[in-house]
C-alpha positions as CSV (number, residue, x, y, z in Angstrom):
1,X,111.8,90.6,105.7
2,X,113.9,87.5,105.1
3,X,117.2,88.8,106.4
4,X,116.8,92.4,105.3
5,X,116.6,94.0,108.7
6,X,117.0,97.7,107.6
7,X,114.3,97.4,104.9
8,X,112.0,95.5,107.2
9,X,112.4,98.1,109.9
10,X,111.7,100.9,107.4
11,X,108.6,99.1,106.2
12,X,107.3,98.4,109.7
13,X,107.8,102.1,110.7
14,X,106.2,103.4,107.5
15,X,103.3,101.0,107.7
16,X,102.7,101.9,111.4
17,X,102.8,105.7,110.6
18,X,100.4,105.2,107.7
19,X,98.0,103.1,109.9
20,X,98.0,105.9,112.6
21,X,97.2,108.3,109.8
22,X,94.3,106.2,108.7
23,X,93.0,105.9,112.3
24,X,93.3,109.7,112.7
25,X,91.4,110.3,109.5
26,X,88.7,107.9,110.6
27,X,88.4,109.9,113.9
28,X,88.4,113.3,112.1
29,X,85.7,112.0,109.7
30,X,83.5,110.2,112.2
31,X,83.5,112.6,115.1
32,X,81.4,115.3,113.4
33,X,78.9,112.6,112.3
34,X,78.7,111.2,115.9
35,X,78.4,114.8,117.3
36,X,75.6,115.5,114.8
37,X,73.6,112.5,115.9
38,X,74.3,112.9,119.7
39,X,73.6,116.6,119.9
40,X,71.4,117.2,117.0
41,X,73.7,119.9,115.7
42,X,74.4,120.2,112.0
43,X,77.8,119.2,110.7
44,X,80.2,122.1,110.3
45,X,81.8,120.7,107.2
46,X,81.6,117.7,105.0
47,X,84.1,114.9,105.4
48,X,87.2,115.0,103.3
49,X,87.0,111.6,101.6
50,X,90.0,112.3,99.3
51,X,92.3,112.5,102.3
52,X,90.8,109.3,103.7
53,X,91.4,107.7,100.4
54,X,95.0,108.8,100.3
55,X,95.8,107.3,103.7
56,X,94.0,104.0,102.9
57,X,95.5,103.6,99.5
58,X,99.1,104.5,100.6
59,X,98.8,102.0,103.5
60,X,97.6,99.3,101.1
61,X,100.4,100.0,98.7
62,X,103.1,99.6,101.4
63,X,101.4,96.5,102.7
64,X,101.3,94.9,99.2
65,X,104.9,96.0,98.5
66,X,106.1,94.3,101.7
67,X,104.3,91.1,100.8
68,X,105.6,90.9,97.2
69,X,109.1,91.9,98.2
70,X,109.2,89.2,100.9
71,X,108.0,86.6,98.4
72,X,110.6,87.6,95.9
73,X,113.4,87.5,98.5
74,X,112.3,84.1,99.8
75,X,112.1,82.7,96.3
76,X,115.6,84.0,95.5
77,X,117.0,82.6,98.7
78,X,115.5,79.2,98.1
79,X,117.3,79.0,94.9
């Protein structure tokens, strides 16, 4: 993050945690569907798409923030 080590570390950790959250939600959403097709059993519940949306949107917001912030720091550093 252009010399901002603490902020860069926070963003990397936050982005990693949010990405793990997205992967977990994909697993939670996809597993009942896979089980339904493999075993022929009906789904016990419908997928919670709002939770999936939360994780995807929040990960995207952090990703966009890091890019815009890096651009602004680089522009200010170049003078």
